[in-house]
C-alpha positions, 0 to 999 in steps of 0.5 A, a space after each residue: 547298881 543300875 544294870 546299864 552300867 554292868 551289862 557287858 562287864 567281864 565275869 571272873 573266877 576267884 583267881 582272876 581268869 575271865 569266864 564270860 560277860 554279863 548279858 542279863 539279870 534273871 528276876 522273879 516278878 511276883 506282883 506289881 507291889 512286891 519288888 522282884 528278887 534277883 535269881 541269877 545272871 545270864 553269862 555269855 561264855 566262850 563259844 557265845 553260849 549263854 548259861 545261868 549263874 545263880 546269884 548265890 554263886 556271885 561273890 562280888 558285883 560292881 560296875 567294874 567287874 563281877 566275881 564268881 565262885 568259879 562254878 558255872 552251868 553246862 547247859 545253854 540258858 533257857 528261861 522258865 515261865 516264872 522268870 523275867 529277863 530284866 534287860 531284854 524284857 523290861 527295858 522299853 516297857 510302857 508304865 504309868 505312875 504318879 497322877 496319870 503320867 506315862 513313860 518308858 523304862 530305860 534302866 533298872 537298879 538292883 541292890 543287896 539287902 542285909 541278908 545278902 539277897 539281891 532285889 530290884 530297888 529302883 526303876 528309871 523311867 523317861 516320861 513321854 514328852 508332849 512336845 515333838 522332838 523333845 525328851 520327856 523328864 526322867 524319873 527314878 521310882 520304886 517298883 511299887 510306884 509303877 503300873 505295867 511292869 508285872 504283865 507283858 505289854 502287847 506291843 513293846 519298843 526296843 530303843 533302850 534295849 538296843 542301846 545296851 547292844 550297840 557294841 555287840 558284834 553281829 554274831 553276838 547279837 544274833 545269839 541274843 535274839 535267838 534266845 528270846 521269844 518270837 514276839 520280843 525278837 520281832 520287836 527288836 528286829 523292827 527297830 534295827 537299821 537295815 544294814 545292822 539287821 542284814 549283818 545279824 541275819 547273816 549270822 542266824 540259823 536258817 529257821 530264824 532267818 526265814 521267820 524274820 524275813 517272813 514277817 517283815 514288810 516285803 519292801 523292807 525285806 528286799 532292802 535288807 537283802 540288798 545290804 547282805 552279801 550276795 552269797 548270803 542273800 542267795 542262800 537265804 532266798 534259796 530256803 524260801 518258797 519260790 513265789 516269796 523269793 521271786 517277790 523279794 527279788 523283784 523288789 530289790 535293786 536291779 543290780 543287787 537282784 542280778 548278782 543274787 540270781 546269778 548265784 542261785 543257779 549253782 548247787 549249794 556245796 560248789 564253788 559257785 554256790 559258796 562264792 561272793 560276787 564282790 571281791 576287790 577287783 582292779 585292772 593291771 594299771 592300778 597302783 599299790 596305793 589304789 589297792 590299799 585304799 580299797 582294802 582299807 574300807 572298814 566294811 570290807 570283810 577281812 577274808 575279802 580284804 586279804 587279796 586283790 583280784 587283777 582282771 582286764 576290763 570290765 572289772 565287775 563280775 563276770 570280768 574280762 580276762 582274769 590275770 591273777 591275784 595279789 596278796 595284801 602282804 605283798 602290797 605292803 612290801 612295794 612302793 605305792 606307785 608300783 602297778 599291781 599288774 606287775 605283781 600278780 600270781 597266776 600259776 594255780 589252776 583256779 576252781 570253776 563254779 562247779 568245783 566241789 566243796 572238798 576241792 575248794 577246801 583242798 586248794 585253800 589248805 594246799 596254798 595257805 589262802 583265805 580266799 580263792 578266785 572262781 573262774 569260768 572256762 574262758 578265764 573270766 572272774 565270776 567271784 571269790 570263795 572265802 574260808 568262812 563260807 567253806 567252814 560254814 559248809 564243812 561244819 555239821 549241819 545246824 552248827 550255829 544251834 549246837 550247844 557244847 555242854 562239855 564244861 569241866 566241873 560245871 553243874 547242871 541247872 
C-alpha cells in the first residue's frame, strides 16, 4: 500500500465516526539493510492537533479508510530521536541504486507480514534525467537495494512532499510545518510559491514567522510580504528588529509598502492596528451586479466579502466621504441594475482607528456583523476590521501553539 494513496484519508473509530485524518506514518529506521518497521500513524484530530496512533491500535487500513480501536493519545505528537516520518522526511530523499544510478524518492509502500506487523516493503524512485526537461525513469525497489535512506541528507528537496500537501488548507499546512525540524521546515518553505507561503505565514505563530522570514533572501521576503494582507504583514514586520523591517519595506512594491507603513503607526490592540486597508469599496453609482462580481472573486476572504463599503471617490483607502455599508445578503435581494448608493446603511457610529479592542468587539456583537468599517474624524474610510482579527486578539496569547489535552478516554503516549 503506497502512502501517497492513504495520506489525507479519514480515520474512523469502530462505530464509524471520523476521529481525524492520516498525515504521516512513523517508522523505526535501523539500517540500510534492515527494512523499517511501522511504529504508528500521525493523525490530525479536531483542532488541527496531531497525535500518535500506535499501529497496534489500527484494525484495518486500505486506500479508502483507516479504522482504529477508538482509543487515541491526548498529547500532541512529538517525534523521538529514533523515529522517522515517512512522508515528511523520506519523500524527496536522494538515493543511489543499481550501477551508479541516482534518483529521488517519491513514494513508499508498506505491507503487513504474517505476524501482522507492518514494514516498509518498497520504495518508488524517480531516476534523475540526463536530458533537460525530461522526466527520468521510475523504479520500484526494495529498501536494501537503495543507498541514502538511512542517513539524513544535507540538502533535501520537497517537490514530492508538497504534492501530498497540495489540497491542505493554509492553516493545516502551517500546523504541519510547525512540527518539523527547522532544517526540513526551511527546505519546504524554499519550494513553496510566494502566494502559498504568504497564506501559510499568516497562520503561523510569530516565532515561526520570524524564523522563516529571517532566512529568506530579502527580495523574496519582500515579495512574500506583498502577497500577505496588509494587516498581517504589518503585524509580522512589527515583531522584527527595526532595521530588518525597514529593509524589507524598501524592497516591497511602493503601494504595498505604503499600506503597511500606514498600519504600523497604530497600537496593536486598536481598530487601526487590526484593520486591513483592502475591503471591497465601491462608489454610490456602482450597481448590484458590479458589487456581486467583486465579492465573487475567489481570493477574497469570506469576512471581507460579506460587506460592501460605499464611498465618494477616491475609492482607495483613505477614501472620500464614507456613506455606509451594504450587506452581501441585501445584494441578493435586489435587481442587478440597482445602485448600491440607494441601499447603504450608515446609522451606526463607526469606530475610529484609536478605538479599543473591547469597543470593536462590542460593536460586532451588538450589530451581528462580521466586519466593521474604520473611519477618521472626517468620515473617510481607512479600512475594515474583520471578526477573525478580533478573535485573534481576544484569544489567549500564543493560542496557535496551545495544545488542548482534554480528550476523554485517551491514553498518554
